[in-house]
N, CA, C and O atoms as a CHARMM CRD file, in Angstrom:
* protein
*
  340
    1    1 MET  N      0.83800  -1.17500   0.00000 PROA 1      0.00000
    2    1 MET  CA     0.00000   0.00000   0.00000 PROA 1      0.00000
    3    1 MET  C      0.88500   1.24200   0.00000 PROA 1      0.00000
    4    1 MET  O      1.91800   1.27400   0.67000 PROA 1      0.00000
    5    2 ALA  N      0.49400   2.22700  -0.72500 PROA 2      0.00000
    6    2 ALA  CA     1.27300   3.46000  -0.80300 PROA 2      0.00000
    7    2 ALA  C      1.08000   4.28200   0.46000 PROA 2      0.00000
    8    2 ALA  O      0.00000   4.29200   1.05100 PROA 2      0.00000
    9    3 GLY  N      2.14000   4.97300   0.86700 PROA 3      0.00000
   10    3 GLY  CA     2.05900   5.84900   2.02300 PROA 3      0.00000
   11    3 GLY  C      1.39300   7.16000   1.65100 PROA 3      0.00000
   12    3 GLY  O      1.04000   7.38400   0.49300 PROA 3      0.00000
   13    4 LEU  N      1.22300   8.01900   2.63700 PROA 4      0.00000
   14    4 LEU  CA     0.62000   9.31600   2.37700 PROA 4      0.00000
   15    4 LEU  C      1.45800  10.08200   1.36600 PROA 4      0.00000
   16    4 LEU  O      2.68100  10.15200   1.48400 PROA 4      0.00000
   17    5 GLY  N      0.78900  10.65300   0.37400 PROA 5      0.00000
   18    5 GLY  CA     1.49000  11.42800  -0.62600 PROA 5      0.00000
   19    5 GLY  C      2.22500  10.59400  -1.66300 PROA 5      0.00000
   20    5 GLY  O      2.95000  11.13700  -2.49700 PROA 5      0.00000
   21    6 ARG  N      2.04600   9.30000  -1.61900 PROA 6      0.00000
   22    6 ARG  CA     2.75100   8.41500  -2.55600 PROA 6      0.00000
   23    6 ARG  C      1.78600   7.96000  -3.64300 PROA 6      0.00000
   24    6 ARG  O      0.59300   7.78200  -3.39700 PROA 6      0.00000
   25    7 SER  N      2.31600   7.77700  -4.84200 PROA 7      0.00000
   26    7 SER  CA     1.48400   7.25800  -5.91800 PROA 7      0.00000
   27    7 SER  C      1.77500   5.77900  -6.10100 PROA 7      0.00000
   28    7 SER  O      2.85500   5.29400  -5.76300 PROA 7      0.00000
   29    8 VAL  N      0.81600   5.09200  -6.62800 PROA 8      0.00000
   30    8 VAL  CA     0.95000   3.65700  -6.85000 PROA 8      0.00000
   31    8 VAL  C      1.55800   3.42200  -8.23200 PROA 8      0.00000
   32    8 VAL  O      1.06700   3.93600  -9.23700 PROA 8      0.00000
   33    9 ILE  N      2.62200   2.64400  -8.26400 PROA 9      0.00000
   34    9 ILE  CA     3.24400   2.24000  -9.52300 PROA 9      0.00000
   35    9 ILE  C      2.71300   0.84700  -9.83000 PROA 9      0.00000
   36    9 ILE  O      2.83600  -0.04500  -8.99000 PROA 9      0.00000
   37   10 PRO  N      2.12900   0.63000 -11.00200 PROA 10     0.00000
   38   10 PRO  CA     1.56100  -0.68600 -11.32100 PROA 10     0.00000
   39   10 PRO  C      2.58500  -1.81500 -11.16900 PROA 10     0.00000
   40   10 PRO  O      3.77100  -1.63700 -11.44800 PROA 10     0.00000
   41   11 ALA  N      2.10500  -2.97700 -10.72200 PROA 11     0.00000
   42   11 ALA  CA     2.97300  -4.13700 -10.46900 PROA 11     0.00000
   43   11 ALA  C      3.78600  -4.51800 -11.70100 PROA 11     0.00000
   44   11 ALA  O      4.96700  -4.84500 -11.58100 PROA 11     0.00000
   45   12 LYS  N      3.17900  -4.48300 -12.87200 PROA 12     0.00000
   46   12 LYS  CA     3.89900  -4.85000 -14.09900 PROA 12     0.00000
   47   12 LYS  C      5.09000  -3.91800 -14.32600 PROA 12     0.00000
   48   12 LYS  O      6.17100  -4.36700 -14.70600 PROA 12     0.00000
   49   13 LEU  N      4.89100  -2.63500 -14.09400 PROA 13     0.00000
   50   13 LEU  CA     5.96000  -1.65300 -14.27400 PROA 13     0.00000
   51   13 LEU  C      7.05000  -1.83600 -13.21700 PROA 13     0.00000
   52   13 LEU  O      8.23400  -1.69000 -13.52200 PROA 13     0.00000
   53   14 ARG  N      6.66300  -2.15600 -11.97300 PROA 14     0.00000
   54   14 ARG  CA     7.65600  -2.42800 -10.92900 PROA 14     0.00000
   55   14 ARG  C      8.51800  -3.62400 -11.31700 PROA 14     0.00000
   56   14 ARG  O      9.73900  -3.58000 -11.17200 PROA 14     0.00000
   57   15 ARG  N      7.89500  -4.68900 -11.80800 PROA 15     0.00000
   58   15 ARG  CA     8.65900  -5.88000 -12.23700 PROA 15     0.00000
   59   15 ARG  C      9.60300  -5.53300 -13.38300 PROA 15     0.00000
   60   15 ARG  O     10.76100  -5.95100 -13.37800 PROA 15     0.00000
   61   16 GLN  N      9.12300  -4.77800 -14.36000 PROA 16     0.00000
   62   16 GLN  CA     9.96800  -4.39500 -15.49400 PROA 16     0.00000
   63   16 GLN  C     11.18200  -3.59100 -15.02300 PROA 16     0.00000
   64   16 GLN  O     12.29800  -3.83000 -15.48500 PROA 16     0.00000
   65   17 ALA  N     10.97300  -2.64700 -14.11500 PROA 17     0.00000
   66   17 ALA  CA    12.08400  -1.83900 -13.59600 PROA 17     0.00000
   67   17 ALA  C     13.05700  -2.71900 -12.81800 PROA 17     0.00000
   68   17 ALA  O     14.27100  -2.57200 -12.95900 PROA 17     0.00000
   69   18 PHE  N     12.53900  -3.62900 -12.00100 PROA 18     0.00000
   70   18 PHE  CA    13.36800  -4.52500 -11.19700 PROA 18     0.00000
   71   18 PHE  C     14.28000  -5.36400 -12.08900 PROA 18     0.00000
   72   18 PHE  O     15.47800  -5.46700 -11.82600 PROA 18     0.00000
   73   19 TYR  N     13.72500  -5.95900 -13.13800 PROA 19     0.00000
   74   19 TYR  CA    14.53700  -6.80100 -14.02600 PROA 19     0.00000
   75   19 TYR  C     15.47700  -5.96600 -14.89000 PROA 19     0.00000
   76   19 TYR  O     16.60000  -6.38900 -15.16100 PROA 19     0.00000
   77   20 ARG  N     15.04200  -4.80300 -15.31900 PROA 20     0.00000
   78   20 ARG  CA    15.94000  -3.90700 -16.06900 PROA 20     0.00000
   79   20 ARG  C     17.15900  -3.54800 -15.21800 PROA 20     0.00000
   80   20 ARG  O     18.27700  -3.45500 -15.72600 PROA 20     0.00000
   81   21 ASP  N     16.93200  -3.34700 -13.92300 PROA 21     0.00000
   82   21 ASP  CA    18.00000  -2.95300 -13.00100 PROA 21     0.00000
   83   21 ASP  C     18.71900  -4.15400 -12.39300 PROA 21     0.00000
   84   21 ASP  O     19.46400  -4.00900 -11.42400 PROA 21     0.00000
   85   22 CYS  N     18.49600  -5.33800 -12.96000 PROA 22     0.00000
   86   22 CYS  CA    19.18500  -6.57600 -12.54400 PROA 22     0.00000
   87   22 CYS  C     18.99100  -6.89700 -11.06600 PROA 22     0.00000
   88   22 CYS  O     19.86800  -7.48200 -10.43000 PROA 22     0.00000
   89   23 GLY  N     17.83400  -6.51100 -10.52400 PROA 23     0.00000
   90   23 GLY  CA    17.52400  -6.83300  -9.13600 PROA 23     0.00000
   91   23 GLY  C     18.40300  -6.11800  -8.12900 PROA 23     0.00000
   92   23 GLY  O     18.60100  -6.60600  -7.01600 PROA 23     0.00000
   93   24 ARG  N     18.93000  -4.96300  -8.51300 PROA 24     0.00000
   94   24 ARG  CA    19.83400  -4.21500  -7.63000 PROA 24     0.00000
   95   24 ARG  C     19.37500  -2.76400  -7.49300 PROA 24     0.00000
   96   24 ARG  O     18.73200  -2.20400  -8.38200 PROA 24     0.00000
   97   25 CYS  N     19.72600  -2.18000  -6.35200 PROA 25     0.00000
   98   25 CYS  CA    19.46800  -0.76200  -6.11700 PROA 25     0.00000
   99   25 CYS  C     20.30000   0.05400  -7.10700 PROA 25     0.00000
  100   25 CYS  O     21.50200  -0.16800  -7.24800 PROA 25     0.00000
  101   26 ARG  N     19.66200   0.98300  -7.77900 PROA 26     0.00000
  102   26 ARG  CA    20.36700   1.81000  -8.76200 PROA 26     0.00000
  103   26 ARG  C     21.32300   2.79800  -8.10600 PROA 26     0.00000
  104   26 ARG  O     22.21100   3.32400  -8.77800 PROA 26     0.00000
  105   27 ARG  N     21.16500   3.06100  -6.82400 PROA 27     0.00000
  106   27 ARG  CA    22.03600   4.02400  -6.14100 PROA 27     0.00000
  107   27 ARG  C     23.24400   3.35500  -5.50600 PROA 27     0.00000
  108   27 ARG  O     24.36900   3.81500  -5.70100 PROA 27     0.00000
  109   28 CYS  N     23.04200   2.27800  -4.74800 PROA 28     0.00000
  110   28 CYS  CA    24.16000   1.66600  -4.00800 PROA 28     0.00000
  111   28 CYS  C     24.55300   0.28600  -4.52400 PROA 28     0.00000
  112   28 CYS  O     25.59400  -0.24200  -4.13300 PROA 28     0.00000
  113   29 GLY  N     23.73500  -0.31000  -5.39700 PROA 29     0.00000
  114   29 GLY  CA    24.06500  -1.61400  -5.95800 PROA 29     0.00000
  115   29 GLY  C     23.65900  -2.80900  -5.11200 PROA 29     0.00000
  116   29 GLY  O     23.94400  -3.94900  -5.47800 PROA 29     0.00000
  117   30 ARG  N     22.99900  -2.56700  -3.98700 PROA 30     0.00000
  118   30 ARG  CA    22.57700  -3.65700  -3.09900 PROA 30     0.00000
  119   30 ARG  C     21.62800  -4.60900  -3.82000 PROA 30     0.00000
  120   30 ARG  O     20.73400  -4.17500  -4.54600 PROA 30     0.00000
  121   31 LYS  N     21.82900  -5.91800  -3.61300 PROA 31     0.00000
  122   31 LYS  CA    20.95800  -6.95000  -4.17700 PROA 31     0.00000
  123   31 LYS  C     19.61200  -6.89100  -3.46300 PROA 31     0.00000
  124   31 LYS  O     19.55700  -6.76400  -2.24000 PROA 31     0.00000
  125   32 LEU  N     18.53700  -6.98400  -4.22300 PROA 32     0.00000
  126   32 LEU  CA    17.17900  -6.89800  -3.69900 PROA 32     0.00000
  127   32 LEU  C     16.37500  -8.11400  -4.12300 PROA 32     0.00000
  128   32 LEU  O     16.74500  -8.81200  -5.06700 PROA 32     0.00000
  129   33 SER  N     15.27300  -8.36700  -3.42700 PROA 33     0.00000
  130   33 SER  CA    14.40600  -9.49200  -3.77500 PROA 33     0.00000
  131   33 SER  C     12.97100  -9.16900  -3.37800 PROA 33     0.00000
  132   33 SER  O     12.72600  -8.63900  -2.29400 PROA 33     0.00000
  133   34 PHE  N     12.02300  -9.48900  -4.25800 PROA 34     0.00000
  134   34 PHE  CA    10.61400  -9.28200  -3.93200 PROA 34     0.00000
  135   34 PHE  C     10.19800 -10.10500  -2.71800 PROA 34     0.00000
  136   34 PHE  O      9.31700  -9.69000  -1.96500 PROA 34     0.00000
  137   35 SER  N     10.81700 -11.25800  -2.52000 PROA 35     0.00000
  138   35 SER  CA    10.45800 -12.13200  -1.39700 PROA 35     0.00000
  139   35 SER  C     11.15900 -11.73800  -0.10100 PROA 35     0.00000
  140   35 SER  O     10.76400 -12.18400   0.97600 PROA 35     0.00000
  141   36 GLY  N     12.19700 -10.90400  -0.19700 PROA 36     0.00000
  142   36 GLY  CA    12.97200 -10.54800   0.98700 PROA 36     0.00000
  143   36 GLY  C     14.04900 -11.57200   1.32100 PROA 36     0.00000
  144   36 GLY  O     14.70600 -11.47000   2.35700 PROA 36     0.00000
  145   37 ARG  N     14.23100 -12.56200   0.44400 PROA 37     0.00000
  146   37 ARG  CA    15.25300 -13.60700   0.63200 PROA 37     0.00000
  147   37 ARG  C     15.99300 -13.81200  -0.68100 PROA 37     0.00000
  148   37 ARG  O     15.40800 -13.71700  -1.76000 PROA 37     0.00000
  149   38 ASP  N     17.30600 -14.10000  -0.57300 PROA 38     0.00000
  150   38 ASP  CA    18.06000 -14.42800  -1.78100 PROA 38     0.00000
  151   38 ASP  C     17.93200 -15.92200  -2.06900 PROA 38     0.00000
  152   38 ASP  O     17.21900 -16.63100  -1.35800 PROA 38     0.00000
  153   39 ALA  N     18.61300 -16.40000  -3.09900 PROA 39     0.00000
  154   39 ALA  CA    18.51100 -17.80900  -3.51300 PROA 39     0.00000
  155   39 ALA  C     18.98500 -18.77000  -2.42800 PROA 39     0.00000
  156   39 ALA  O     18.57100 -19.92900  -2.40700 PROA 39     0.00000
  157   40 GLN  N     19.84600 -18.30200  -1.53000 PROA 40     0.00000
  158   40 GLN  CA    20.34900 -19.14600  -0.44400 PROA 40     0.00000
  159   40 GLN  C     19.49600 -19.02400   0.82100 PROA 40     0.00000
  160   40 GLN  O     19.79300 -19.66300   1.83000 PROA 40     0.00000
  161   41 GLY  N     18.45100 -18.22000   0.77200 PROA 41     0.00000
  162   41 GLY  CA    17.57200 -18.04900   1.92200 PROA 41     0.00000
  163   41 GLY  C     17.98500 -16.94500   2.87500 PROA 41     0.00000
  164   41 GLY  O     17.35600 -16.75800   3.91600 PROA 41     0.00000
  165   42 ASN  N     19.03900 -16.20800   2.53000 PROA 42     0.00000
  166   42 ASN  CA    19.48600 -15.09300   3.37000 PROA 42     0.00000
  167   42 ASN  C     18.54800 -13.90200   3.19900 PROA 42     0.00000
  168   42 ASN  O     17.99000 -13.68700   2.12300 PROA 42     0.00000
  169   43 ARG  N     18.38500 -13.14000   4.26000 PROA 43     0.00000
  170   43 ARG  CA    17.53200 -11.96100   4.19100 PROA 43     0.00000
  171   43 ARG  C     18.19500 -10.87600   3.34300 PROA 43     0.00000
  172   43 ARG  O     19.38500 -10.59600   3.48500 PROA 43     0.00000
  173   44 VAL  N     17.41400 -10.28700   2.47700 PROA 44     0.00000
  174   44 VAL  CA    17.84500  -9.13500   1.68200 PROA 44     0.00000
  175   44 VAL  C     16.69300  -8.13300   1.67500 PROA 44     0.00000
  176   44 VAL  O     15.55000  -8.48500   1.96700 PROA 44     0.00000
  177   45 SER  N     16.99800  -6.91400   1.34700 PROA 45     0.00000
  178   45 SER  CA    15.96100  -5.88100   1.29000 PROA 45     0.00000
  179   45 SER  C     15.01500  -6.13500   0.12900 PROA 45     0.00000
  180   45 SER  O     15.39700  -6.69200  -0.90000 PROA 45     0.00000
  181   46 ARG  N     13.79400  -5.72000   0.31800 PROA 46     0.00000
  182   46 ARG  CA    12.81200  -5.74100  -0.76800 PROA 46     0.00000
  183   46 ARG  C     12.97700  -4.45100  -1.57600 PROA 46     0.00000
  184   46 ARG  O     13.34900  -3.41800  -1.02000 PROA 46     0.00000
  185   47 PRO  N     12.70700  -4.50200  -2.86200 PROA 47     0.00000
  186   47 PRO  CA    12.86600  -3.29500  -3.67600 PROA 47     0.00000
  187   47 PRO  C     11.77800  -2.26200  -3.39700 PROA 47     0.00000
  188   47 PRO  O     10.64400  -2.60500  -3.06000 PROA 47     0.00000
  189   48 THR  N     12.14000  -1.01100  -3.54000 PROA 48     0.00000
  190   48 THR  CA    11.17600   0.08400  -3.57500 PROA 48     0.00000
  191   48 THR  C     11.38500   0.78100  -4.91400 PROA 48     0.00000
  192   48 THR  O     12.39500   0.56000  -5.58300 PROA 48     0.00000
  193   49 PHE  N     10.44100   1.61300  -5.29800 PROA 49     0.00000
  194   49 PHE  CA    10.49900   2.21500  -6.62500 PROA 49     0.00000
  195   49 PHE  C     10.26500   3.71800  -6.52200 PROA 49     0.00000
  196   49 PHE  O      9.39900   4.18500  -5.78200 PROA 49     0.00000
  197   50 HSD  N     11.05800   4.45400  -7.28000 PROA 50     0.00000
  198   50 HSD  CA    11.10500   5.91200  -7.18500 PROA 50     0.00000
  199   50 HSD  C     10.85400   6.54200  -8.55100 PROA 50     0.00000
  200   50 HSD  O     11.41500   6.11200  -9.56000 PROA 50     0.00000
  201   51 HSD  N     10.00300   7.56700  -8.56800 PROA 51     0.00000
  202   51 HSD  CA     9.80600   8.36000  -9.78300 PROA 51     0.00000
  203   51 HSD  C     10.97200   9.34400  -9.91700 PROA 51     0.00000
  204   51 HSD  O     11.23700  10.11300  -8.99300 PROA 51     0.00000
  205   52 VAL  N     11.66000   9.32900 -11.04100 PROA 52     0.00000
  206   52 VAL  CA    12.74200  10.28500 -11.30100 PROA 52     0.00000
  207   52 VAL  C     12.15200  11.69600 -11.32300 PROA 52     0.00000
  208   52 VAL  O     12.61400  12.57900 -10.60000 PROA 52     0.00000
  209   53 VAL  N     11.14200  11.90200 -12.14600 PROA 53     0.00000
  210   53 VAL  CA    10.36300  13.14300 -12.13300 PROA 53     0.00000
  211   53 VAL  C      9.09900  12.81400 -11.35100 PROA 53     0.00000
  212   53 VAL  O      8.27600  12.00800 -11.78600 PROA 53     0.00000
  213   54 GLN  N      8.95700  13.44400 -10.19500 PROA 54     0.00000
  214   54 GLN  CA     7.84600  13.14700  -9.30200 PROA 54     0.00000
  215   54 GLN  C      6.49900  13.42400  -9.97000 PROA 54     0.00000
  216   54 GLN  O      6.38100  14.30200 -10.82400 PROA 54     0.00000
  217   55 LYS  N      5.49000  12.65600  -9.56100 PROA 55     0.00000
  218   55 LYS  CA     4.14100  12.84100 -10.10300 PROA 55     0.00000
  219   55 LYS  C      3.67300  14.28200  -9.89600 PROA 55     0.00000
  220   55 LYS  O      3.03400  14.85600 -10.77700 PROA 55     0.00000
  221   56 ALA  N      3.98500  14.86500  -8.74600 PROA 56     0.00000
  222   56 ALA  CA     3.57700  16.24000  -8.44400 PROA 56     0.00000
  223   56 ALA  C      4.20500  17.24500  -9.41000 PROA 56     0.00000
  224   56 ALA  O      3.69400  18.35100  -9.58800 PROA 56     0.00000
  225   57 ASP  N      5.31300  16.85000 -10.02800 PROA 57     0.00000
  226   57 ASP  CA     6.01100  17.71700 -10.97600 PROA 57     0.00000
  227   57 ASP  C      5.72700  17.33500 -12.42500 PROA 57     0.00000
  228   57 ASP  O      6.43300  17.77000 -13.33500 PROA 57     0.00000
  229   58 GLY  N      4.69900  16.52500 -12.63700 PROA 58     0.00000
  230   58 GLY  CA     4.31200  16.13400 -13.98800 PROA 58     0.00000
  231   58 GLY  C      4.88200  14.81400 -14.45800 PROA 58     0.00000
  232   58 GLY  O      4.68400  14.44000 -15.61400 PROA 58     0.00000
  233   59 GLY  N      5.59300  14.09000 -13.58700 PROA 59     0.00000
  234   59 GLY  CA     6.14000  12.78300 -13.95500 PROA 59     0.00000
  235   59 GLY  C      5.03200  11.76400 -14.15900 PROA 59     0.00000
  236   59 GLY  O      3.94900  11.88100 -13.58500 PROA 59     0.00000
  237   60 ILE  N      5.31300  10.77300 -14.97500 PROA 60     0.00000
  238   60 ILE  CA     4.31400   9.74200 -15.26700 PROA 60     0.00000
  239   60 ILE  C      4.89500   8.35900 -15.00000 PROA 60     0.00000
  240   60 ILE  O      6.10200   8.18600 -14.83700 PROA 60     0.00000
  241   61 ASN  N      3.99700   7.38500 -14.96300 PROA 61     0.00000
  242   61 ASN  CA     4.39600   5.99400 -14.73600 PROA 61     0.00000
  243   61 ASN  C      4.88500   5.37200 -16.04000 PROA 61     0.00000
  244   61 ASN  O      4.12700   4.70500 -16.74500 PROA 61     0.00000
  245   62 THR  N      6.16100   5.59900 -16.35300 PROA 62     0.00000
  246   62 THR  CA     6.79700   4.94600 -17.49000 PROA 62     0.00000
  247   62 THR  C      8.09800   4.32900 -16.99700 PROA 62     0.00000
  248   62 THR  O      8.65900   4.76900 -15.99400 PROA 62     0.00000
  249   63 LEU  N      8.57000   3.31900 -17.69600 PROA 63     0.00000
  250   63 LEU  CA     9.79500   2.63900 -17.29000 PROA 63     0.00000
  251   63 LEU  C     10.97200   3.61500 -17.20700 PROA 63     0.00000
  252   63 LEU  O     11.81200   3.49600 -16.31500 PROA 63     0.00000
  253   64 ASP  N     11.03700   4.56400 -18.11800 PROA 64     0.00000
  254   64 ASP  CA    12.13000   5.54400 -18.11000 PROA 64     0.00000
  255   64 ASP  C     12.09300   6.46900 -16.89700 PROA 64     0.00000
  256   64 ASP  O     13.09400   7.11000 -16.57700 PROA 64     0.00000
  257   65 ASN  N     10.95900   6.54300 -16.22700 PROA 65     0.00000
  258   65 ASN  CA    10.80500   7.45100 -15.09200 PROA 65     0.00000
  259   65 ASN  C     10.81400   6.72700 -13.74400 PROA 65     0.00000
  260   65 ASN  O     10.53200   7.34200 -12.71600 PROA 65     0.00000
  261   66 ILE  N     11.13500   5.42700 -13.73300 PROA 66     0.00000
  262   66 ILE  CA    11.10800   4.63300 -12.50300 PROA 66     0.00000
  263   66 ILE  C     12.49600   4.07200 -12.22400 PROA 66     0.00000
  264   66 ILE  O     13.14800   3.53400 -13.11900 PROA 66     0.00000
  265   67 LEU  N     12.94900   4.20100 -10.96400 PROA 67     0.00000
  266   67 LEU  CA    14.20600   3.59800 -10.51500 PROA 67     0.00000
  267   67 LEU  C     13.91800   2.56600  -9.43900 PROA 67     0.00000
  268   67 LEU  O     13.03700   2.76500  -8.60100 PROA 67     0.00000
  269   68 THR  N     14.65500   1.46600  -9.45800 PROA 68     0.00000
  270   68 THR  CA    14.61900   0.48200  -8.38200 PROA 68     0.00000
  271   68 THR  C     15.61900   0.93500  -7.32300 PROA 68     0.00000
  272   68 THR  O     16.78600   1.18100  -7.62800 PROA 68     0.00000
  273   69 LEU  N     15.15700   1.04600  -6.07700 PROA 69     0.00000
  274   69 LEU  CA    16.02000   1.47200  -4.97700 PROA 69     0.00000
  275   69 LEU  C     15.80700   0.57700  -3.76300 PROA 69     0.00000
  276   69 LEU  O     14.72900   0.01100  -3.58400 PROA 69     0.00000
  277   70 CYS  N     16.83900   0.45100  -2.93100 PROA 70     0.00000
  278   70 CYS  CA    16.66600  -0.20800  -1.63600 PROA 70     0.00000
  279   70 CYS  C     15.94400   0.79800  -0.72700 PROA 70     0.00000
  280   70 CYS  O     15.95700   1.99600  -1.01200 PROA 70     0.00000
  281   71 PRO  N     15.32300   0.33600   0.35000 PROA 71     0.00000
  282   71 PRO  CA    14.59500   1.26500   1.22700 PROA 71     0.00000
  283   71 PRO  C     15.46600   2.40500   1.76400 PROA 71     0.00000
  284   71 PRO  O     15.00800   3.54500   1.84200 PROA 71     0.00000
  285   72 ARG  N     16.71300   2.10900   2.13400 PROA 72     0.00000
  286   72 ARG  CA    17.60600   3.14600   2.67000 PROA 72     0.00000
  287   72 ARG  C     17.85400   4.23800   1.63200 PROA 72     0.00000
  288   72 ARG  O     17.71200   5.42400   1.92600 PROA 72     0.00000
  289   73 CYS  N     18.22400   3.83500   0.42700 PROA 73     0.00000
  290   73 CYS  CA    18.49800   4.82200  -0.62600 PROA 73     0.00000
  291   73 CYS  C     17.23400   5.58300  -1.00600 PROA 73     0.00000
  292   73 CYS  O     17.30500   6.76700  -1.33500 PROA 73     0.00000
  293   74 HSD  N     16.08500   4.92400  -0.96700 PROA 74     0.00000
  294   74 HSD  CA    14.83400   5.60200  -1.30400 PROA 74     0.00000
  295   74 HSD  C     14.55500   6.72300  -0.30000 PROA 74     0.00000
  296   74 HSD  O     14.12500   7.80900  -0.69100 PROA 74     0.00000
  297   75 ARG  N     14.79800   6.46900   0.99000 PROA 75     0.00000
  298   75 ARG  CA    14.61400   7.52300   1.99900 PROA 75     0.00000
  299   75 ARG  C     15.55300   8.69800   1.72600 PROA 75     0.00000
  300   75 ARG  O     15.15600   9.85700   1.84900 PROA 75     0.00000
  301   76 ILE  N     16.79500   8.39600   1.35600 PROA 76     0.00000
  302   76 ILE  CA    17.77300   9.45200   1.06600 PROA 76     0.00000
  303   76 ILE  C     17.33900  10.26500  -0.14700 PROA 76     0.00000
  304   76 ILE  O     17.33600  11.49500  -0.10400 PROA 76     0.00000
  305   77 VAL  N     16.97400   9.58700  -1.22100 PROA 77     0.00000
  306   77 VAL  CA    16.57100  10.27200  -2.45500 PROA 77     0.00000
  307   77 VAL  C     15.30400  11.08700  -2.22500 PROA 77     0.00000
  308   77 VAL  O     15.21300  12.22400  -2.68700 PROA 77     0.00000
  309   78 ASP  N     14.31800  10.52100  -1.51300 PROA 78     0.00000
  310   78 ASP  CA    13.09200  11.27200  -1.22100 PROA 78     0.00000
  311   78 ASP  C     13.40400  12.51600  -0.39700 PROA 78     0.00000
  312   78 ASP  O     12.82800  13.57600  -0.64100 PROA 78     0.00000
  313   79 GLY  N     14.30100  12.40300   0.56600 PROA 79     0.00000
  314   79 GLY  CA    14.68600  13.55700   1.37800 PROA 79     0.00000
  315   79 GLY  C     15.33700  14.64000   0.54000 PROA 79     0.00000
  316   79 GLY  O     15.07500  15.82500   0.74500 PROA 79     0.00000
  317   80 ASN  N     16.18300  14.24500  -0.40200 PROA 80     0.00000
  318   80 ASN  CA    16.82500  15.21100  -1.30100 PROA 80     0.00000
  319   80 ASN  C     15.79200  15.89400  -2.17900 PROA 80     0.00000
  320   80 ASN  O     15.87600  17.09900  -2.41300 PROA 80     0.00000
  321   81 ASP  N     14.80400  15.12600  -2.67300 PROA 81     0.00000
  322   81 ASP  CA    13.75200  15.70000  -3.51300 PROA 81     0.00000
  323   81 ASP  C     12.95400  16.74700  -2.74300 PROA 81     0.00000
  324   81 ASP  O     12.63000  17.80500  -3.28300 PROA 81     0.00000
  325   82 ARG  N     12.63900  16.45600  -1.48800 PROA 82     0.00000
  326   82 ARG  CA    11.84400  17.39100  -0.68000 PROA 82     0.00000
  327   82 ARG  C     12.62000  18.68000  -0.40400 PROA 82     0.00000
  328   82 ARG  O     12.04300  19.76700  -0.40900 PROA 82     0.00000
  329   83 ARG  N     13.92400  18.56000  -0.16500 PROA 83     0.00000
  330   83 ARG  CA    14.73100  19.74900   0.12000 PROA 83     0.00000
  331   83 ARG  C     14.84200  20.66100  -1.10600 PROA 83     0.00000
  332   83 ARG  O     14.98600  21.87500  -0.95700 PROA 83     0.00000
  333   84 ARG  N     14.77900  20.09900  -2.29700 PROA 84     0.00000
  334   84 ARG  CA    14.89700  20.89900  -3.52400 PROA 84     0.00000
  335   84 ARG  C     13.64700  21.71300  -3.80400 PROA 84     0.00000
  336   84 ARG  O     13.70600  22.69000  -4.55000 PROA 84     0.00000
  337   85 ARG  N     12.52900  21.33600  -3.23100 PROA 85     0.00000
  338   85 ARG  CA    11.26200  22.03200  -3.53800 PROA 85     0.00000
  339   85 ARG  C     11.13900  23.33200  -2.83400 PROA 85     0.00000
  340   85 ARG  O     10.13500  24.02600  -2.99100 PROA 85     0.00000
């Protein structure tokens, strides 16, 4: 479920971005998994998805406008976006 002020990115688009990004965070390179586990059963972060151009700024749900990020990097990027406004 999306948080307050967040837009929903369709599941198909999230999967496309995840596979395009080789299952890794585009900012730090951390391995991610939709299940929260890697192939060996170790815990890994689940992917989050970020609009490059925010919806509030006219961004749309297209593959070119979506980045796969780990939760930590997503918080950092969102914080940077808010400070720029």
